[in-house]
The first five atom37 places (N, CA, C, CB, O) and aatype in JSON, in Angstrom:
{
  "aatype": [12, 0, 0, 0, 11, 6, 19, 11, 14, 7, 11, 1, 10, 19, 10, 6, 19, 10, 13, 6, 14, 19, 14, 10, 18, 1, 19, 10, 0, 11, 5, 7, 13, 10, 0, 17, 4, 6, 11, 10, 7, 6, 1, 8, 18, 1, 0, 8, 13, 18, 1, 5, 7, 0, 6, 7, 7, 9, 7, 7, 7, 11, 7, 19, 0, 15, 10, 16, 6, 0, 3, 17, 6, 0, 18, 5, 0, 6, 19, 13, 9, 6, 6, 2, 10, 6, 14, 14, 10, 14, 12, 12, 1, 19, 10, 6, 0, 10, 0, 0, 10, 11, 14, 7, 6, 11, 10, 10, 19, 8, 8, 19, 1, 1, 14, 19, 8, 10, 10, 0, 1, 10, 6, 6, 6, 7, 8, 0, 18, 0, 10, 11, 3, 10, 7, 14, 7, 1, 19, 6, 10, 10, 9, 1, 11, 7, 7],
  "atom_mask": [
    [1, 1, 1, 1, 1],
    [1, 1, 1, 1, 1],
    [1, 1, 1, 1, 1],
    [1, 1, 1, 1, 1],
    [1, 1, 1, 1, 1],
    [1, 1, 1, 1, 1],
    [1, 1, 1, 1, 1],
    [1, 1, 1, 1, 1],
    [1, 1, 1, 1, 1],
    [1, 1, 1, 0, 1],
    [1, 1, 1, 1, 1],
    [1, 1, 1, 1, 1],
    [1, 1, 1, 1, 1],
    [1, 1, 1, 1, 1],
    [1, 1, 1, 1, 1],
    [1, 1, 1, 1, 1],
    [1, 1, 1, 1, 1],
    [1, 1, 1, 1, 1],
    [1, 1, 1, 1, 1],
    [1, 1, 1, 1, 1],
    [1, 1, 1, 1, 1],
    [1, 1, 1, 1, 1],
    [1, 1, 1, 1, 1],
    [1, 1, 1, 1, 1],
    [1, 1, 1, 1, 1],
    [1, 1, 1, 1, 1],
    [1, 1, 1, 1, 1],
    [1, 1, 1, 1, 1],
    [1, 1, 1, 1, 1],
    [1, 1, 1, 1, 1],
    [1, 1, 1, 1, 1],
    [1, 1, 1, 0, 1],
    [1, 1, 1, 1, 1],
    [1, 1, 1, 1, 1],
    [1, 1, 1, 1, 1],
    [1, 1, 1, 1, 1],
    [1, 1, 1, 1, 1],
    [1, 1, 1, 1, 1],
    [1, 1, 1, 1, 1],
    [1, 1, 1, 1, 1],
    [1, 1, 1, 0, 1],
    [1, 1, 1, 1, 1],
    [1, 1, 1, 1, 1],
    [1, 1, 1, 1, 1],
    [1, 1, 1, 1, 1],
    [1, 1, 1, 1, 1],
    [1, 1, 1, 1, 1],
    [1, 1, 1, 1, 1],
    [1, 1, 1, 1, 1],
    [1, 1, 1, 1, 1],
    [1, 1, 1, 1, 1],
    [1, 1, 1, 1, 1],
    [1, 1, 1, 0, 1],
    [1, 1, 1, 1, 1],
    [1, 1, 1, 1, 1],
    [1, 1, 1, 0, 1],
    [1, 1, 1, 0, 1],
    [1, 1, 1, 1, 1],
    [1, 1, 1, 0, 1],
    [1, 1, 1, 0, 1],
    [1, 1, 1, 0, 1],
    [1, 1, 1, 1, 1],
    [1, 1, 1, 0, 1],
    [1, 1, 1, 1, 1],
    [1, 1, 1, 1, 1],
    [1, 1, 1, 1, 1],
    [1, 1, 1, 1, 1],
    [1, 1, 1, 1, 1],
    [1, 1, 1, 1, 1],
    [1, 1, 1, 1, 1],
    [1, 1, 1, 1, 1],
    [1, 1, 1, 1, 1],
    [1, 1, 1, 1, 1],
    [1, 1, 1, 1, 1],
    [1, 1, 1, 1, 1],
    [1, 1, 1, 1, 1],
    [1, 1, 1, 1, 1],
    [1, 1, 1, 1, 1],
    [1, 1, 1, 1, 1],
    [1, 1, 1, 1, 1],
    [1, 1, 1, 1, 1],
    [1, 1, 1, 1, 1],
    [1, 1, 1, 1, 1],
    [1, 1, 1, 1, 1],
    [1, 1, 1, 1, 1],
    [1, 1, 1, 1, 1],
    [1, 1, 1, 1, 1],
    [1, 1, 1, 1, 1],
    [1, 1, 1, 1, 1],
    [1, 1, 1, 1, 1],
    [1, 1, 1, 1, 1],
    [1, 1, 1, 1, 1],
    [1, 1, 1, 1, 1],
    [1, 1, 1, 1, 1],
    [1, 1, 1, 1, 1],
    [1, 1, 1, 1, 1],
    [1, 1, 1, 1, 1],
    [1, 1, 1, 1, 1],
    [1, 1, 1, 1, 1],
    [1, 1, 1, 1, 1],
    [1, 1, 1, 1, 1],
    [1, 1, 1, 1, 1],
    [1, 1, 1, 1, 1],
    [1, 1, 1, 0, 1],
    [1, 1, 1, 1, 1],
    [1, 1, 1, 1, 1],
    [1, 1, 1, 1, 1],
    [1, 1, 1, 1, 1],
    [1, 1, 1, 1, 1],
    [1, 1, 1, 1, 1],
    [1, 1, 1, 1, 1],
    [1, 1, 1, 1, 1],
    [1, 1, 1, 1, 1],
    [1, 1, 1, 1, 1],
    [1, 1, 1, 1, 1],
    [1, 1, 1, 1, 1],
    [1, 1, 1, 1, 1],
    [1, 1, 1, 1, 1],
    [1, 1, 1, 1, 1],
    [1, 1, 1, 1, 1],
    [1, 1, 1, 1, 1],
    [1, 1, 1, 1, 1],
    [1, 1, 1, 1, 1],
    [1, 1, 1, 1, 1],
    [1, 1, 1, 1, 1],
    [1, 1, 1, 0, 1],
    [1, 1, 1, 1, 1],
    [1, 1, 1, 1, 1],
    [1, 1, 1, 1, 1],
    [1, 1, 1, 1, 1],
    [1, 1, 1, 1, 1],
    [1, 1, 1, 1, 1],
    [1, 1, 1, 1, 1],
    [1, 1, 1, 1, 1],
    [1, 1, 1, 0, 1],
    [1, 1, 1, 1, 1],
    [1, 1, 1, 0, 1],
    [1, 1, 1, 1, 1],
    [1, 1, 1, 1, 1],
    [1, 1, 1, 1, 1],
    [1, 1, 1, 1, 1],
    [1, 1, 1, 1, 1],
    [1, 1, 1, 1, 1],
    [1, 1, 1, 1, 1],
    [1, 1, 1, 1, 1],
    [1, 1, 1, 0, 1],
    [1, 1, 1, 0, 1]
  ],
  "atom_positions": [
    [[120.27, 21.95, 211.39], [119.44, 23.0, 211.97], [120.09, 24.37, 211.73], [119.23, 22.76, 213.48], [119.39, 25.36, 211.52]],
    [[121.41, 24.41, 211.77], [122.1, 25.67, 211.53], [121.86, 26.14, 210.09], [123.6, 25.54, 211.8], [121.66, 27.33, 209.85]],
    [[121.88, 25.21, 209.15], [121.64, 25.56, 207.75], [120.21, 26.06, 207.56], [121.91, 24.35, 206.82], [119.98, 26.99, 206.8]],
    [[119.25, 25.46, 208.25], [117.84, 25.88, 208.14], [117.65, 27.3, 208.65], [116.93, 24.91, 208.93], [116.84, 28.05, 208.09]],
    [[118.37, 27.69, 209.68], [118.25, 29.05, 210.22], [118.69, 30.1, 209.22], [119.06, 29.18, 211.49], [118.25, 31.25, 209.3]],
    [[119.56, 29.74, 208.27], [120.08, 30.68, 207.28], [119.15, 30.86, 206.08], [121.43, 30.21, 206.8], [119.35, 31.76, 205.27]],
    [[118.12, 30.0, 205.96], [117.23, 30.05, 204.8], [116.24, 31.21, 204.95], [116.47, 28.71, 204.64], [115.5, 31.28, 205.93]],
    [[116.23, 32.09, 203.98], [115.36, 33.27, 203.97], [113.96, 32.89, 203.5], [115.94, 34.39, 203.06], [113.8, 31.89, 202.8]],
    [[112.93, 33.67, 203.89], [111.56, 33.41, 203.4], [111.52, 33.39, 201.87], [110.59, 34.48, 203.95], [112.14, 34.22, 201.21]],
    [[110.79, 32.42, 201.34], [110.68, 32.27, 199.89], [111.81, 31.46, 199.28], [0.0, 0.0, 0.0], [111.83, 31.26, 198.06]],
    [[112.76, 30.99, 200.09], [113.9, 30.18, 199.61], [113.78, 28.78, 200.17], [115.27, 30.83, 200.02], [112.95, 28.52, 201.04]],
    [[114.62, 27.86, 199.67], [114.55, 26.5, 200.18], [115.91, 25.91, 200.47], [113.83, 25.63, 199.2], [116.94, 26.34, 199.94]],
    [[115.88, 24.92, 201.32], [117.04, 24.12, 201.7], [116.83, 22.75, 201.06], [117.22, 24.03, 203.28], [115.74, 22.18, 201.18]],
    [[117.84, 22.22, 200.4], [117.73, 20.9, 199.76], [118.79, 19.99, 200.38], [117.91, 21.0, 198.21], [119.97, 20.35, 200.45]],
    [[118.36, 18.81, 200.82], [119.27, 17.83, 201.43], [119.28, 16.55, 200.61], [118.85, 17.53, 202.89], [118.23, 16.06, 200.2]],
    [[120.46, 16.01, 200.37], [120.62, 14.69, 199.76], [120.83, 13.72, 200.92], [121.85, 14.65, 198.72], [121.8, 13.84, 201.67]],
    [[119.91, 12.75, 201.07], [119.95, 11.86, 202.24], [119.7, 10.41, 201.84], [118.91, 12.31, 203.27], [119.29, 10.12, 200.71]],
    [[119.96, 9.49, 202.79], [119.81, 8.05, 202.54], [118.39, 7.55, 202.8], [120.77, 7.28, 203.4], [118.05, 6.43, 202.41]],
    [[117.55, 8.36, 203.45], [116.18, 7.98, 203.79], [115.32, 9.23, 203.8], [116.13, 7.24, 205.17], [115.84, 10.34, 203.87]],
    [[114.0, 9.05, 203.73], [113.11, 10.21, 203.79], [113.09, 10.72, 205.23], [111.67, 9.85, 203.31], [112.73, 9.97, 206.13]],
    [[113.47, 11.98, 205.47], [113.61, 12.51, 206.83], [112.28, 12.99, 207.43], [114.61, 13.65, 206.83], [112.12, 14.18, 207.71]],
    [[111.36, 12.07, 207.61], [110.02, 12.41, 208.08], [110.03, 13.17, 209.42], [109.19, 11.15, 208.23], [109.29, 14.15, 209.54]],
    [[110.82, 12.78, 210.43], [110.81, 13.55, 211.68], [111.24, 15.0, 211.49], [111.73, 12.88, 212.7], [110.77, 15.89, 212.2]],
    [[112.13, 15.24, 210.54], [112.59, 16.59, 210.27], [111.47, 17.47, 209.7], [113.78, 16.56, 209.3], [111.48, 18.69, 209.89]],
    [[110.51, 16.85, 209.0], [109.38, 17.61, 208.46], [108.65, 18.35, 209.59], [108.4, 16.68, 207.71], [108.35, 19.54, 209.48]],
    [[108.38, 17.63, 210.68], [107.63, 18.21, 211.8], [108.45, 19.3, 212.5], [107.24, 17.12, 212.81], [107.92, 20.36, 212.86]],
    [[109.72, 19.04, 212.69], [110.59, 20.0, 213.38], [110.67, 21.3, 212.58], [112.0, 19.41, 213.58], [110.5, 22.39, 213.14]],
    [[110.92, 21.2, 211.28], [111.06, 22.4, 210.47], [109.72, 23.06, 210.16], [111.77, 22.07, 209.18], [109.67, 24.26, 209.87]],
    [[108.63, 22.3, 210.21], [107.3, 22.91, 210.01], [107.04, 23.95, 211.09], [106.2, 21.82, 210.03], [106.4, 24.98, 210.83]],
    [[107.52, 23.69, 212.3], [107.35, 24.64, 213.41], [108.14, 25.93, 213.17], [107.79, 24.0, 214.72], [107.88, 26.95, 213.81]],
    [[109.11, 25.87, 212.25], [109.91, 27.05, 211.92], [109.45, 27.69, 210.6], [111.39, 26.67, 211.83], [110.13, 28.55, 210.06]],
    [[108.28, 27.25, 210.1], [107.71, 27.88, 208.9], [108.1, 27.24, 207.59], [0.0, 0.0, 0.0], [108.0, 27.88, 206.54]],
    [[108.55, 25.99, 207.62], [108.94, 25.3, 206.39], [107.86, 24.34, 205.92], [110.25, 24.55, 206.61], [107.17, 23.72, 206.73]],
    [[107.72, 24.23, 204.61], [106.97, 23.14, 203.98], [108.0, 22.17, 203.44], [106.0, 23.67, 202.83], [109.09, 22.58, 203.05]],
    [[107.68, 20.88, 203.42], [108.66, 19.9, 202.99], [108.06, 18.94, 201.98], [109.2, 19.12, 204.18], [106.87, 18.63, 202.0]],
    [[108.92, 18.47, 201.09], [108.56, 17.39, 200.19], [109.84, 16.65, 199.84], [107.83, 17.92, 198.91], [110.94, 17.17, 200.04]],
    [[109.69, 15.43, 199.33], [110.86, 14.6, 199.12], [110.74, 13.84, 197.8], [111.04, 13.61, 200.29], [109.65, 13.4, 197.42]],
    [[111.86, 13.7, 197.11], [111.94, 12.92, 195.89], [112.74, 11.65, 196.18], [112.59, 13.75, 194.74], [113.79, 11.71, 196.82]],
    [[112.25, 10.51, 195.72], [113.03, 9.27, 195.84], [113.78, 9.09, 194.53], [112.1, 8.02, 196.15], [113.17, 8.86, 193.48]],
    [[115.1, 9.2, 194.58], [115.92, 9.15, 193.38], [116.55, 7.78, 193.15], [117.01, 10.19, 193.46], [116.99, 7.47, 192.04]],
    [[116.59, 6.97, 194.18], [117.18, 5.64, 194.09], [116.82, 4.83, 195.3], [0.0, 0.0, 0.0], [116.08, 5.31, 196.17]],
    [[117.34, 3.62, 195.39], [117.01, 2.73, 196.51], [117.32, 3.38, 197.86], [117.77, 1.42, 196.38], [116.51, 3.28, 198.79]],
    [[118.47, 4.03, 197.99], [118.84, 4.72, 199.22], [119.32, 6.13, 198.9], [119.94, 3.93, 199.98], [120.34, 6.6, 199.41]],
    [[118.56, 6.8, 198.05], [118.92, 8.17, 197.66], [117.66, 9.02, 197.58], [119.68, 8.19, 196.3], [116.81, 8.82, 196.71]],
    [[117.56, 9.97, 198.5], [116.42, 10.87, 198.56], [116.91, 12.31, 198.5], [115.58, 10.63, 199.85], [118.0, 12.63, 198.98]],
    [[116.1, 13.16, 197.91], [116.38, 14.6, 197.89], [115.21, 15.26, 198.62], [116.54, 15.16, 196.39], [114.09, 15.29, 198.11]],
    [[115.49, 15.8, 199.8], [114.46, 16.43, 200.62], [114.52, 17.94, 200.44], [114.64, 16.06, 202.12], [115.59, 18.55, 200.53]],
    [[113.38, 18.54, 200.17], [113.26, 19.98, 199.95], [112.53, 20.6, 201.13], [112.53, 20.29, 198.61], [111.5, 20.08, 201.57]],
    [[113.03, 21.7, 201.64], [112.4, 22.44, 202.73], [112.25, 23.88, 202.28], [113.24, 22.33, 204.05], [113.24, 24.6, 202.14]],
    [[111.02, 24.3, 202.06], [110.72, 25.65, 201.56], [110.26, 26.52, 202.73], [109.62, 25.6, 200.45], [109.29, 26.19, 203.41]],
    [[110.97, 27.62, 202.97], [110.57, 28.53, 204.06], [109.5, 29.47, 203.54], [111.8, 29.33, 204.61], [109.71, 30.22, 202.59]],
    [[108.35, 29.42, 204.18], [107.24, 30.28, 203.8], [107.55, 31.73, 204.13], [105.95, 29.83, 204.5], [108.32, 32.03, 205.05]],
    [[106.94, 32.64, 203.37], [107.11, 34.07, 203.61], [106.37, 34.52, 204.85], [0.0, 0.0, 0.0], [105.6, 33.75, 205.43]],
    [[106.59, 35.75, 205.25], [105.97, 36.32, 206.45], [104.46, 36.34, 206.34], [106.49, 37.73, 206.7], [103.76, 36.26, 207.35]],
    [[103.93, 36.46, 205.1], [102.48, 36.52, 204.91], [101.85, 35.15, 204.9], [102.16, 37.25, 203.63], [100.64, 35.04, 204.7]],
    [[102.62, 34.11, 205.1], [102.07, 32.76, 205.14], [102.61, 31.92, 204.01], [0.0, 0.0, 0.0], [102.7, 30.7, 204.15]],
    [[102.97, 32.52, 202.91], [103.6, 31.81, 201.81], [102.76, 30.68, 201.27], [0.0, 0.0, 0.0], [101.54, 30.68, 201.4]],
    [[103.42, 29.73, 200.69], [102.73, 28.61, 200.08], [102.0, 27.81, 201.14], [103.72, 27.71, 199.31], [102.6, 27.36, 202.11]],
    [[100.72, 27.64, 200.95], [99.94, 26.79, 201.82], [99.61, 27.38, 203.18], [0.0, 0.0, 0.0], [98.89, 26.74, 203.95]],
    [[100.09, 28.54, 203.5], [99.85, 29.09, 204.83], [98.83, 30.2, 204.82], [0.0, 0.0, 0.0], [98.52, 30.76, 205.88]],
    [[98.3, 30.53, 203.67], [97.37, 31.66, 203.56], [95.94, 31.25, 203.79], [0.0, 0.0, 0.0], [95.66, 30.22, 204.39]],
    [[95.04, 32.09, 203.31], [93.61, 31.87, 203.54], [93.09, 30.6, 202.91], [92.83, 33.04, 203.03], [92.08, 30.07, 203.35]],
    [[93.78, 30.08, 201.86], [93.32, 28.87, 201.19], [93.21, 27.7, 202.13], [0.0, 0.0, 0.0], [92.22, 26.97, 202.1]],
    [[94.19, 27.5, 202.98], [94.21, 26.36, 203.87], [93.13, 26.5, 204.94], [95.59, 26.2, 204.51], [92.42, 25.54, 205.23]],
    [[93.02, 27.66, 205.52], [92.12, 27.87, 206.65], [90.65, 27.77, 206.24], [92.38, 29.22, 207.28], [89.8, 27.5, 207.09]],
    [[90.32, 27.97, 204.96], [88.92, 28.01, 204.56], [88.31, 26.64, 204.31], [88.78, 28.84, 203.34], [87.12, 26.55, 204.01]],
    [[89.08, 25.57, 204.43], [88.54, 24.22, 204.31], [88.54, 23.58, 205.69], [89.37, 23.36, 203.3], [89.49, 23.72, 206.46]],
    [[87.46, 22.87, 206.0], [87.32, 22.23, 207.3], [87.38, 20.72, 207.16], [86.01, 22.66, 207.99], [87.4, 20.19, 206.04]],
    [[87.41, 20.03, 208.28], [87.41, 18.57, 208.26], [86.16, 18.02, 207.56], [87.5, 18.02, 209.7], [86.23, 16.99, 206.9]],
    [[85.06, 18.7, 207.7], [83.81, 18.26, 207.05], [83.92, 18.31, 205.52], [82.63, 19.14, 207.5], [83.26, 17.53, 204.83]],
    [[84.75, 19.21, 205.0], [84.92, 19.31, 203.54], [85.52, 18.04, 202.95], [85.8, 20.5, 203.21], [85.31, 17.77, 201.76]],
    [[86.24, 17.27, 203.73], [86.88, 16.05, 203.24], [85.86, 14.94, 202.97], [87.92, 15.56, 204.23], [86.18, 13.95, 202.31]],
    [[84.66, 15.1, 203.48], [83.64, 14.05, 203.36], [83.04, 13.95, 201.96], [82.54, 14.29, 204.36], [82.7, 12.86, 201.51]],
    [[82.91, 15.07, 201.26], [82.25, 15.06, 199.94], [83.1, 15.83, 198.94], [80.83, 15.67, 200.03], [83.46, 16.98, 199.16]],
    [[83.4, 15.18, 197.84], [84.15, 15.82, 196.76], [83.6, 15.29, 195.44], [85.69, 15.55, 196.89], [83.01, 14.2, 195.39]],
    [[83.8, 16.06, 194.38], [83.2, 15.73, 193.09], [84.13, 14.95, 192.17], [82.75, 16.98, 192.42], [83.66, 14.31, 191.23]],
    [[85.43, 15.01, 192.4], [86.39, 14.3, 191.54], [87.6, 13.87, 192.37], [86.84, 15.2, 190.36], [87.84, 14.38, 193.46]],
    [[88.33, 12.91, 191.81], [89.47, 12.34, 192.53], [90.58, 12.04, 191.51], [89.05, 11.05, 193.31], [90.3, 11.59, 190.4]],
    [[91.84, 12.29, 191.91], [92.99, 12.04, 191.05], [94.03, 11.28, 191.87], [93.58, 13.36, 190.48], [94.27, 11.59, 193.04]],
    [[94.65, 10.28, 191.23], [95.72, 9.51, 191.86], [97.02, 9.79, 191.12], [95.39, 7.98, 191.86], [97.09, 9.63, 189.9]],
    [[98.06, 10.22, 191.84], [99.36, 10.49, 191.26], [100.3, 9.36, 191.66], [99.92, 11.88, 191.73], [100.53, 9.12, 192.84]],
    [[100.84, 8.66, 190.66], [101.74, 7.54, 190.9], [103.16, 8.04, 191.16], [101.72, 6.55, 189.72], [103.53, 9.12, 190.7]],
    [[103.94, 7.26, 191.87], [105.31, 7.64, 192.24], [106.21, 7.85, 191.03], [105.9, 6.59, 193.14], [107.08, 8.71, 191.06]],
    [[106.01, 7.07, 189.96], [106.91, 7.14, 188.81], [106.5, 8.2, 187.78], [106.97, 5.81, 188.15], [107.11, 8.27, 186.71]],
    [[105.51, 9.0, 188.07], [105.06, 10.03, 187.14], [106.01, 11.23, 187.19], [103.61, 10.48, 187.48], [106.18, 11.85, 188.24]],
    [[106.64, 11.55, 186.08], [107.64, 12.61, 186.0], [107.0, 14.0, 185.92], [108.55, 12.4, 184.78], [105.98, 14.16, 185.26]],
    [[107.58, 14.99, 186.6], [107.1, 16.36, 186.47], [107.27, 16.83, 185.01], [107.87, 17.32, 187.44], [108.23, 16.43, 184.35]],
    [[106.39, 17.62, 184.53], [105.26, 18.3, 185.17], [103.94, 17.54, 185.08], [105.08, 19.65, 184.56], [102.88, 18.13, 185.32]],
    [[103.98, 16.23, 184.74], [102.75, 15.47, 184.55], [101.83, 15.45, 185.77], [103.09, 14.07, 184.16], [100.62, 15.56, 185.59]],
    [[102.34, 15.3, 187.01], [101.42, 15.33, 188.14], [100.63, 16.64, 188.23], [102.2, 15.11, 189.44], [99.42, 16.63, 188.43]],
    [[101.32, 17.77, 188.07], [100.63, 19.05, 188.14], [99.63, 19.18, 187.0], [101.64, 20.21, 188.09], [98.51, 19.67, 187.21]],
    [[100.01, 18.77, 185.82], [99.1, 18.86, 184.67], [97.85, 18.01, 184.89], [99.82, 18.42, 183.38], [96.74, 18.44, 184.57]],
    [[98.03, 16.83, 185.43], [96.89, 15.94, 185.69], [95.92, 16.57, 186.69], [97.38, 14.57, 186.23], [94.7, 16.51, 186.5]],
    [[96.46, 17.19, 187.74], [95.61, 17.83, 188.75], [94.9, 19.05, 188.16], [96.45, 18.25, 189.97], [93.7, 19.22, 188.36]],
    [[95.63, 19.89, 187.43], [95.02, 21.09, 186.86], [93.95, 20.76, 185.82], [96.1, 21.97, 186.23], [92.96, 21.48, 185.71]],
    [[94.15, 19.69, 185.05], [93.13, 19.26, 184.08], [91.86, 18.82, 184.8], [93.67, 18.13, 183.2], [90.76, 19.16, 184.38]],
    [[92.01, 18.05, 185.87], [90.85, 17.6, 186.63], [90.15, 18.79, 187.28], [91.26, 16.57, 187.7], [88.92, 18.83, 187.32]],
    [[90.91, 19.74, 187.77], [90.34, 20.93, 188.4], [89.58, 21.78, 187.38], [91.44, 21.77, 189.07], [88.54, 22.34, 187.69]],
    [[90.11, 21.86, 186.17], [89.47, 22.66, 185.12], [88.09, 22.11, 184.75], [90.36, 22.68, 183.87], [87.22, 22.85, 184.31]],
    [[87.89, 20.81, 184.94], [86.6, 20.18, 184.61], [85.53, 20.45, 185.66], [86.78, 18.69, 184.43], [84.35, 20.16, 185.43]],
    [[85.92, 20.99, 186.82], [84.97, 21.24, 187.9], [84.35, 22.63, 187.79], [85.65, 21.08, 189.27], [84.9, 23.53, 187.14]],
    [[83.21, 22.79, 188.43], [82.55, 24.1, 188.54], [83.07, 24.79, 189.79], [80.98, 23.95, 188.58], [83.51, 24.12, 190.72]],
    [[83.03, 26.13, 189.84], [83.45, 26.84, 191.06], [82.72, 26.3, 192.3], [83.2, 28.35, 190.91], [81.51, 26.09, 192.27]],
    [[83.47, 26.09, 193.36], [82.91, 25.57, 194.6], [82.99, 24.06, 194.72], [0.0, 0.0, 0.0], [82.87, 23.53, 195.83]],
    [[83.21, 23.36, 193.62], [83.35, 21.9, 193.68], [84.74, 21.53, 194.16], [83.06, 21.26, 192.3], [85.67, 22.32, 194.07]],
    [[84.87, 20.28, 194.68], [86.13, 19.87, 195.3], [86.76, 18.68, 194.58], [85.89, 19.52, 196.76], [86.08, 17.8, 194.05]],
    [[88.09, 18.69, 194.57], [88.9, 17.64, 193.97], [89.8, 17.06, 195.06], [89.75, 18.19, 192.77], [90.49, 17.8, 195.76]],
    [[89.79, 15.73, 195.2], [90.68, 15.05, 196.13], [91.85, 14.47, 195.35], [89.94, 13.94, 196.93], [91.64, 13.72, 194.4]],
    [[93.06, 14.82, 195.75], [94.26, 14.35, 195.07], [95.03, 13.44, 196.03], [95.15, 15.54, 194.6], [95.35, 13.83, 197.15]],
    [[95.33, 12.23, 195.56], [96.18, 11.29, 196.31], [97.56, 11.41, 195.68], [95.63, 9.79, 196.26], [97.76, 11.04, 194.52]],
    [[98.51, 11.93, 196.44], [99.83, 12.25, 195.88], [100.91, 11.49, 196.64], [100.1, 13.77, 195.93], [100.66, 10.98, 197.73]],
    [[102.11, 11.43, 196.08], [103.23, 10.74, 196.73], [104.17, 11.69, 197.44], [104.0, 9.93, 195.7], [105.08, 11.26, 198.14]],
    [[103.95, 13.02, 197.27], [104.79, 14.02, 197.95], [103.99, 15.32, 198.05], [106.14, 14.26, 197.19], [102.93, 15.46, 197.44]],
    [[104.51, 16.25, 198.83], [103.89, 17.58, 198.92], [104.16, 18.32, 197.62], [104.44, 18.38, 200.15], [105.31, 18.59, 197.29]],
    [[103.12, 18.66, 196.88], [103.3, 19.32, 195.57], [103.44, 20.83, 195.73], [102.11, 19.0, 194.64], [102.51, 21.58, 195.42]],
    [[104.59, 21.28, 196.2], [104.79, 22.68, 196.55], [104.54, 23.62, 195.36], [106.2, 22.88, 197.07], [103.92, 24.68, 195.53]],
    [[105.01, 23.25, 194.18], [104.79, 24.12, 193.02], [103.31, 24.21, 192.67], [105.6, 23.62, 191.81], [102.82, 25.26, 192.26]],
    [[102.6, 23.1, 192.82], [101.16, 23.11, 192.59], [100.46, 23.99, 193.62], [100.6, 21.68, 192.63], [99.54, 24.73, 193.28]],
    [[100.89, 23.91, 194.88], [100.26, 24.73, 195.93], [100.4, 26.22, 195.62], [100.89, 24.42, 197.29], [99.46, 26.99, 195.82]],
    [[101.57, 26.61, 195.13], [101.77, 28.01, 194.75], [100.82, 28.4, 193.63], [103.24, 28.26, 194.32], [100.25, 29.49, 193.64]],
    [[100.65, 27.53, 192.67], [99.75, 27.79, 191.54], [98.3, 27.89, 192.01], [99.88, 26.68, 190.48], [97.56, 28.76, 191.55]],
    [[97.9, 27.03, 192.93], [96.54, 27.07, 193.46], [96.27, 28.39, 194.15], [96.3, 25.91, 194.43], [95.21, 28.98, 193.97]],
    [[97.23, 28.87, 194.94], [97.07, 30.15, 195.61], [96.97, 31.29, 194.61], [98.23, 30.4, 196.57], [96.13, 32.18, 194.76]],
    [[97.82, 31.27, 193.59], [97.79, 32.31, 192.57], [96.43, 32.38, 191.89], [98.89, 32.06, 191.52], [95.94, 33.47, 191.57]],
    [[95.82, 31.22, 191.66], [94.55, 31.16, 190.94], [93.34, 31.29, 191.87], [94.46, 29.85, 190.18], [92.21, 31.28, 191.39]],
    [[93.56, 31.4, 193.17], [92.46, 31.63, 194.11], [91.68, 30.4, 194.52], [0.0, 0.0, 0.0], [90.5, 30.51, 194.87]],
    [[92.31, 29.23, 194.49], [91.64, 28.0, 194.92], [91.99, 27.72, 196.38], [92.06, 26.8, 194.01], [93.13, 27.91, 196.79]],
    [[91.01, 27.28, 197.16], [91.26, 26.9, 198.55], [91.76, 25.46, 198.56], [89.96, 27.05, 199.43], [91.37, 24.66, 197.71]],
    [[92.61, 25.12, 199.51], [93.09, 23.76, 199.61], [93.5, 23.43, 201.04], [94.27, 23.54, 198.66], [93.75, 24.31, 201.86]],
    [[93.55, 22.13, 201.3], [94.03, 21.61, 202.58], [94.89, 20.39, 202.27], [92.84, 21.27, 203.55], [94.62, 19.66, 201.31]],
    [[95.9, 20.17, 203.08], [96.87, 19.11, 202.84], [96.94, 18.21, 204.07], [98.25, 19.69, 202.49], [96.99, 18.7, 205.2]],
    [[96.96, 16.89, 203.84], [97.15, 15.93, 204.93], [98.37, 15.08, 204.6], [95.89, 15.03, 205.14], [98.41, 14.42, 203.56]],
    [[99.36, 15.11, 205.48], [100.54, 14.27, 205.33], [100.24, 12.96, 206.03], [101.84, 14.97, 205.91], [100.11, 12.93, 207.26]],
    [[100.13, 11.87, 205.27], [99.75, 10.57, 205.82], [100.93, 9.65, 206.07], [98.78, 9.9, 204.91], [100.76, 8.47, 206.35]],
    [[102.14, 10.2, 205.95], [103.34, 9.4, 206.15], [104.17, 9.36, 204.88], [0.0, 0.0, 0.0], [103.81, 9.97, 203.88]],
    [[105.28, 8.63, 204.92], [106.18, 8.59, 203.76], [105.47, 8.16, 202.48], [107.34, 7.65, 204.03], [104.84, 7.1, 202.43]],
    [[105.57, 8.99, 201.46], [105.0, 8.65, 200.16], [103.49, 8.75, 200.07], [0.0, 0.0, 0.0], [102.91, 8.25, 199.11]],
    [[102.83, 9.38, 201.06], [101.37, 9.46, 201.04], [100.92, 10.84, 201.52], [100.73, 8.35, 201.91], [101.06, 11.18, 202.7]],
    [[100.38, 11.61, 200.59], [99.84, 12.93, 200.9], [98.49, 13.04, 200.22], [100.81, 14.07, 200.43], [98.33, 12.62, 199.07]],
    [[97.54, 13.6, 200.92], [96.23, 13.9, 200.32], [96.06, 15.39, 200.28], [95.07, 13.22, 201.1], [96.38, 16.1, 201.23]],
    [[95.53, 15.86, 199.16], [95.3, 17.28, 198.94], [93.86, 17.46, 198.52], [96.28, 17.86, 197.87], [93.41, 16.85, 197.54]],
    [[93.12, 18.29, 199.24], [91.75, 18.61, 198.89], [91.73, 20.03, 198.36], [90.78, 18.44, 200.11], [92.21, 20.95, 199.01]],
    [[91.18, 20.2, 197.16], [91.14, 21.52, 196.5], [89.69, 21.89, 196.24], [91.96, 21.51, 195.17], [88.93, 21.11, 195.67]],
    [[89.31, 23.1, 196.66], [87.99, 23.63, 196.29], [88.23, 24.7, 195.22], [87.21, 24.23, 197.55], [88.95, 25.67, 195.44]],
    [[87.62, 24.48, 194.07], [87.82, 25.38, 192.93], [87.24, 26.76, 193.25], [87.17, 24.8, 191.65], [86.1, 26.89, 193.7]],
    [[88.08, 27.77, 193.01], [87.65, 29.15, 193.22], [86.78, 29.64, 192.09], [0.0, 0.0, 0.0], [86.67, 29.0, 191.04]],
    [[86.17, 30.8, 192.31], [85.27, 31.38, 191.29], [86.01, 32.3, 190.46], [0.0, 0.0, 0.0], [85.45, 32.9, 189.55]]
  ]
}
């Protein structure tokens, strides 16, 4: 917790741990962090905690707030990201599927971690999104293509 307090907005804390620190995600989320985790071995995880900027940073801006629970009911395309898919392939797969949609259409992504770099890209390009953390190794991301 002391190390997390030293992390400036727009920077991240990286921990090498024996298990995915799911309870820590909730604790640090209250302090403005987004989290994702890489499984590097049987008992080797690398947990990333990104401190969002004062303006909301990745995932905290208008993109997240503009999607509602009702938006999850209907989407035009779906992508599944497997655990063994090496970067940047997951991001490329999502962006290719998004490119095939018309403005206003939605893409549901089933992912194995929080795709922080993808979230930054979505914000830069003006796409709305919402993220659901469903537990270890299961994240759903709904993206509405911007105009």
